[in-house]
MOPAC internal coordinates of N, CA, C and O (Angstrom, degrees):
PM7 1SCF
backbone

  N    0.0000 0     0.00 0     0.00 0    0    0    0
  C    1.4542 1     0.00 0     0.00 0    1    0    0
  C    1.5315 1   109.14 1     0.00 0    2    1    0
  O    1.2310 1   120.67 1   -43.00 1    3    2    1
  N    1.2976 1   116.33 1   137.00 1    3    2    1
  C    1.4648 1   122.00 1  -179.73 1    5    3    2
  C    1.5298 1   110.32 1   -73.13 1    6    5    3
  O    1.2310 1   121.13 1   -38.05 1    7    6    5
  N    1.3062 1   115.45 1   141.95 1    7    6    5
  C    1.4562 1   121.11 1   178.71 1    9    7    6
  C    1.5182 1   109.84 1   -80.47 1   10    9    7
  O    1.2310 1   121.19 1   -30.19 1   11   10    9
  N    1.3243 1   115.34 1   149.81 1   11   10    9
  C    1.4641 1   119.80 1   172.73 1   13   11   10
  C    1.5270 1   107.65 1   -77.03 1   14   13   11
  O    1.2310 1   120.98 1   -15.00 1   15   14   13
  N    1.3282 1   115.74 1   165.00 1   15   14   13
  C    1.4672 1   119.34 1   177.31 1   17   15   14
  C    1.5220 1   111.00 1   -61.80 1   18   17   15
  O    1.2310 1   120.70 1   144.48 1   19   18   17
  N    1.3249 1   116.27 1   -35.52 1   19   18   17
  C    1.4716 1   120.51 1   178.65 1   21   19   18
  C    1.5292 1   110.29 1   -63.56 1   22   21   19
  O    1.2310 1   120.13 1   136.49 1   23   22   21
  N    1.3251 1   117.35 1   -43.51 1   23   22   21
  C    1.4608 1   121.12 1   178.14 1   25   23   22
  C    1.5284 1   110.66 1   -65.62 1   26   25   23
  O    1.2310 1   120.87 1   141.23 1   27   26   25
  N    1.3023 1   115.94 1   -38.77 1   27   26   25
  C    1.4611 1   120.84 1   178.50 1   29   27   26
  C    1.5318 1   110.68 1   -64.06 1   30   29   27
  O    1.2310 1   120.12 1   138.06 1   31   30   29
  N    1.3131 1   117.38 1   -41.94 1   31   30   29
  C    1.4715 1   120.78 1   176.80 1   33   31   30
  C    1.5263 1   111.50 1   -63.06 1   34   33   31
  O    1.2310 1   120.79 1   141.24 1   35   34   33
  N    1.3214 1   116.09 1   -38.76 1   35   34   33
  C    1.4703 1   120.29 1   177.31 1   37   35   34
  C    1.5220 1   109.87 1   -63.09 1   38   37   35
  O    1.2310 1   120.22 1   135.92 1   39   38   37
  N    1.3260 1   117.19 1   -44.08 1   39   38   37
  C    1.4598 1   121.21 1   178.69 1   41   39   38
  C    1.5207 1   111.54 1   -63.45 1   42   41   39
  O    1.2310 1   120.39 1   141.36 1   43   42   41
  N    1.3225 1   116.86 1   -38.64 1   43   42   41
  C    1.4694 1   121.29 1   178.04 1   45   43   42
  C    1.5206 1   110.10 1   -62.03 1   46   45   43
  O    1.2310 1   120.32 1   134.19 1   47   46   45
  N    1.3104 1   116.99 1   -45.81 1   47   46   45
  C    1.4702 1   120.29 1  -179.14 1   49   47   46
  C    1.5288 1   111.11 1   -64.50 1   50   49   47
  O    1.2310 1   120.33 1   138.48 1   51   50   49
  N    1.3056 1   116.98 1   -41.52 1   51   50   49
  C    1.4772 1   120.27 1   178.23 1   53   51   50
  C    1.5256 1   111.12 1   -63.96 1   54   53   51
  O    1.2310 1   120.64 1   136.72 1   55   54   53
  N    1.3182 1   116.39 1   -43.28 1   55   54   53
  C    1.4672 1   120.17 1   179.80 1   57   55   54
  C    1.5249 1   110.32 1   -65.20 1   58   57   55
  O    1.2310 1   120.18 1   140.78 1   59   58   57
  N    1.3347 1   117.27 1   -39.22 1   59   58   57
  C    1.4637 1   121.55 1   178.46 1   61   59   58
  C    1.5350 1   110.33 1   -62.48 1   62   61   59
  O    1.2310 1   120.47 1   136.33 1   63   62   61
  N    1.3266 1   116.71 1   -43.67 1   63   62   61
  C    1.4670 1   120.56 1   178.95 1   65   63   62
  C    1.5275 1   111.00 1   -63.56 1   66   65   63
  O    1.2310 1   120.74 1   137.53 1   67   66   65
  N    1.3255 1   116.20 1   -42.47 1   67   66   65
  C    1.4624 1   121.35 1   177.80 1   69   67   66
  C    1.5270 1   110.42 1   -61.14 1   70   69   67
  O    1.2310 1   120.73 1   134.35 1   71   70   69
  N    1.3097 1   116.20 1   -45.65 1   71   70   69
  C    1.4621 1   121.74 1   179.47 1   73   71   70
  C    1.5237 1   110.63 1   -60.67 1   74   73   71
  O    1.2310 1   119.78 1   134.27 1   75   74   73
  N    1.3121 1   118.02 1   -45.73 1   75   74   73
  C    1.4671 1   121.25 1  -179.61 1   77   75   74
  C    1.5238 1   111.65 1   -62.58 1   78   77   75
  O    1.2310 1   120.28 1   137.81 1   79   78   77
  N    1.3368 1   117.07 1   -42.19 1   79   78   77
  C    1.4733 1   120.29 1   178.34 1   81   79   78
  C    1.5297 1   110.45 1   -63.89 1   82   81   79
  O    1.2310 1   120.86 1   135.66 1   83   82   81
  N    1.3235 1   115.97 1   -44.34 1   83   82   81
  C    1.4615 1   120.06 1  -178.65 1   85   83   82
  C    1.5244 1   111.14 1   -64.50 1   86   85   83
  O    1.2310 1   120.33 1   139.17 1   87   86   85
  N    1.3241 1   116.97 1   -40.83 1   87   86   85
  C    1.4662 1   120.19 1   179.60 1   89   87   86
  C    1.5212 1   111.03 1   -62.80 1   90   89   87
  O    1.2310 1   120.08 1   139.51 1   91   90   89
  N    1.3150 1   117.45 1   -40.49 1   91   90   89
  C    1.4690 1   120.64 1   179.06 1   93   91   90
  C    1.5266 1   111.20 1   -66.15 1   94   93   91
  O    1.2310 1   120.82 1   143.72 1   95   94   93
  N    1.3298 1   116.04 1   -36.28 1   95   94   93
  C    1.4551 1   121.15 1  -176.59 1   97   95   94
  C    1.5380 1   112.73 1   -82.39 1   98   97   95
  O    1.2310 1   120.54 1   140.30 1   99   98   97
  N    1.3295 1   116.57 1   -39.70 1   99   98   97
  C    1.4618 1   120.58 1  -170.30 1  101   99   98
  C    1.5285 1   114.41 1  -109.47 1  102  101   99
  O    1.2310 1   120.60 1   160.99 1  103  102  101
  N    1.3214 1   116.45 1   -19.01 1  103  102  101
  C    1.4644 1   120.19 1  -178.20 1  105  103  102
  C    1.5170 1   111.20 1    96.89 1  106  105  103
  O    1.2310 1   121.43 1   -22.77 1  107  106  105
  N    1.3070 1   114.87 1   157.23 1  107  106  105
  C    1.4648 1   122.30 1  -173.35 1  109  107  106
  C    1.5298 1   112.54 1   -66.77 1  110  109  107
  O    1.2310 1   119.61 1   155.35 1  111  110  109
  N    1.3221 1   118.36 1   -24.65 1  111  110  109
  C    1.4647 1   121.27 1  -175.43 1  113  111  110
  C    1.5293 1   113.65 1   -92.35 1  114  113  111
  O    1.2310 1   120.34 1  -176.52 1  115  114  113
  N    1.3127 1   116.95 1     3.48 1  115  114  113
  C    1.4652 1   121.09 1  -179.82 1  117  115  114
  C    1.5302 1   111.33 1   -65.39 1  118  117  115
  O    1.2310 1   120.73 1   -39.71 1  119  118  117
  N    1.3298 1   116.20 1   140.29 1  119  118  117
  C    1.4663 1   120.50 1   176.88 1  121  119  118
  C    1.5265 1   110.83 1   -63.47 1  122  121  119
  O    1.2310 1   120.51 1   145.05 1  123  122  121
  N    1.3237 1   116.64 1   -34.95 1  123  122  121
  C    1.4630 1   120.99 1   177.97 1  125  123  122
  C    1.5302 1   110.23 1   -63.90 1  126  125  123
  O    1.2310 1   120.58 1   135.99 1  127  126  125
  N    1.3246 1   116.50 1   -44.01 1  127  126  125
  C    1.4642 1   121.28 1   178.96 1  129  127  126
  C    1.5301 1   109.78 1   -63.68 1  130  129  127
  O    1.2310 1   120.06 1   138.67 1  131  130  129
  N    1.3059 1   117.48 1   -41.33 1  131  130  129
  C    1.4644 1   120.77 1   177.20 1  133  131  130
  C    1.5256 1   110.73 1   -60.28 1  134  133  131
  O    1.2310 1   120.54 1   135.71 1  135  134  133
  N    1.3295 1   116.57 1   -44.29 1  135  134  133
  C    1.4682 1   120.56 1   179.56 1  137  135  134
  C    1.5315 1   110.51 1   -61.22 1  138  137  135
  O    1.2310 1   120.22 1   134.74 1  139  138  137
  N    1.3180 1   117.18 1   -45.26 1  139  138  137
  C    1.4669 1   120.59 1  -179.97 1  141  139  138
  C    1.5257 1   110.99 1   -65.70 1  142  141  139
  O    1.2310 1   120.23 1   144.48 1  143  142  141
  N    1.3206 1   117.17 1   -35.52 1  143  142  141
  C    1.4606 1   121.39 1   177.11 1  145  143  142
  C    1.5267 1   110.67 1   -64.41 1  146  145  143
  O    1.2310 1   120.50 1   138.96 1  147  146  145
  N    1.3074 1   116.65 1   -41.04 1  147  146  145
  C    1.4625 1   120.89 1   178.14 1  149  147  146
  C    1.5263 1   110.87 1   -66.20 1  150  149  147
  O    1.2310 1   120.49 1   141.70 1  151  150  149
  N    1.3210 1   116.67 1   -38.30 1  151  150  149
  C    1.4662 1   120.42 1   177.33 1  153  151  150
  C    1.5281 1   110.48 1   -64.23 1  154  153  151
  O    1.2310 1   120.54 1   138.62 1  155  154  153
  N    1.3316 1   116.57 1   -41.38 1  155  154  153
  C    1.4602 1   120.49 1   176.94 1  157  155  154
  C    1.5268 1   110.52 1   -63.84 1  158  157  155
  O    1.2310 1   120.33 1   137.23 1  159  158  157
  N    1.3194 1   116.98 1   -42.77 1  159  158  157
  C    1.4706 1   120.80 1   177.20 1  161  159  158
  C    1.5247 1   111.12 1   -57.15 1  162  161  159
  O    1.2310 1   120.37 1   137.27 1  163  162  161
  N    1.3231 1   116.90 1   -42.73 1  163  162  161
  C    1.4616 1   120.84 1  -179.70 1  165  163  162
  C    1.5275 1   110.88 1   -63.25 1  166  165  163
  O    1.2310 1   120.52 1   138.15 1  167  166  165
  N    1.3284 1   116.61 1   -41.85 1  167  166  165
  C    1.4650 1   120.05 1   177.73 1  169  167  166
  C    1.5308 1   111.03 1   -64.35 1  170  169  167
  O    1.2310 1   120.60 1   137.05 1  171  170  169
  N    1.3286 1   116.46 1   -42.95 1  171  170  169
  C    1.4640 1   120.41 1   179.36 1  173  171  170
  C    1.5226 1   111.47 1   -64.33 1  174  173  171
  O    1.2310 1   120.65 1   140.50 1  175  174  173
  N    1.3295 1   116.37 1   -39.50 1  175  174  173
  C    1.4600 1   120.36 1   177.70 1  177  175  174
  C    1.5270 1   111.09 1   -64.48 1  178  177  175
  O    1.2310 1   120.59 1   138.18 1  179  178  177
  N    1.3224 1   116.47 1   -41.82 1  179  178  177
  C    1.4655 1   120.28 1   178.00 1  181  179  178
  C    1.5304 1   110.43 1   -62.64 1  182  181  179
  O    1.2310 1   120.67 1   136.20 1  183  182  181
  N    1.3293 1   116.32 1   -43.80 1  183  182  181
  C    1.4646 1   120.31 1   179.34 1  185  183  182
  C    1.5277 1   110.82 1   -61.66 1  186  185  183
  O    1.2310 1   120.76 1   134.37 1  187  186  185
  N    1.3291 1   116.14 1   -45.63 1  187  186  185
  C    1.4651 1   120.19 1  -179.75 1  189  187  186
  C    1.5227 1   110.90 1   -61.64 1  190  189  187
  O    1.2310 1   120.43 1   134.69 1  191  190  189
  N    1.3184 1   116.79 1   -45.31 1  191  190  189
  C    1.4638 1   120.40 1  -179.16 1  193  191  190
  C    1.5205 1   111.48 1   -62.63 1  194  193  191
  O    1.2310 1   120.49 1   137.85 1  195  194  193
  N    1.3169 1   116.68 1   -42.15 1  195  194  193
  C    1.4627 1   119.78 1  -179.07 1  197  195  194
  C    1.5158 1   111.80 1   -71.01 1  198  197  195
  O    1.2310 1   120.28 1   144.94 1  199  198  197
  N    1.3269 1   117.07 1   -35.06 1  199  198  197
  C    1.4597 1   120.86 1   177.77 1  201  199  198
  C    1.5301 1   110.22 1   -65.87 1  202  201  199
  O    1.2310 1   120.49 1   135.77 1  203  202  201
  N    1.3258 1   116.67 1   -44.23 1  203  202  201
  C    1.4722 1   120.95 1   178.08 1  205  203  202
  C    1.5185 1   109.99 1   -62.49 1  206  205  203
  O    1.2310 1   120.44 1   137.23 1  207  206  205
  N    1.3336 1   116.77 1   -42.77 1  207  206  205
  C    1.4542 1   120.70 1   179.62 1  209  207  206
  C    1.5378 1   111.33 1   -60.66 1  210  209  207
  O    1.2310 1   120.85 1   141.74 1  211  210  209
  N    1.3244 1   115.99 1   -38.26 1  211  210  209
  C    1.4804 1   119.67 1   178.70 1  213  211  210
  C    1.5302 1   110.82 1   -67.25 1  214  213  211
  O    1.2310 1   120.28 1   144.11 1  215  214  213
  N    1.3054 1   117.07 1   -35.89 1  215  214  213
  C    1.4698 1   120.94 1  -179.17 1  217  215  214
  C    1.5234 1   111.68 1   -70.18 1  218  217  215
  O    1.2310 1   120.66 1   151.11 1  219  218  217
  N    1.3137 1   116.35 1   -28.89 1  219  218  217
  C    1.4577 1   120.52 1  -177.22 1  221  219  218
  C    1.5198 1   112.44 1   -79.53 1  222  221  219
  O    1.2310 1   120.10 1   166.67 1  223  222  221
  N    1.3035 1   117.41 1   -13.33 1  223  222  221
  C    1.4722 1   120.11 1  -178.52 1  225  223  222
  C    1.5066 1   111.45 1   -76.13 1  226  225  223
  O    1.2310 1   120.10 1   180.00 1  227  226  225

């Protein structure tokens, strides 16, 4: 089932918080931090694409 934009924003905020905690604990060069950053990027890209799609309707 597709997530609503509200659910997607919630997921983005949770991922951002997780990333910030991990960076403080493990450092910016950690492979785990890189993975979480990429996951956040994917969520942000999905949000941007869906927002643009809504504007074009």
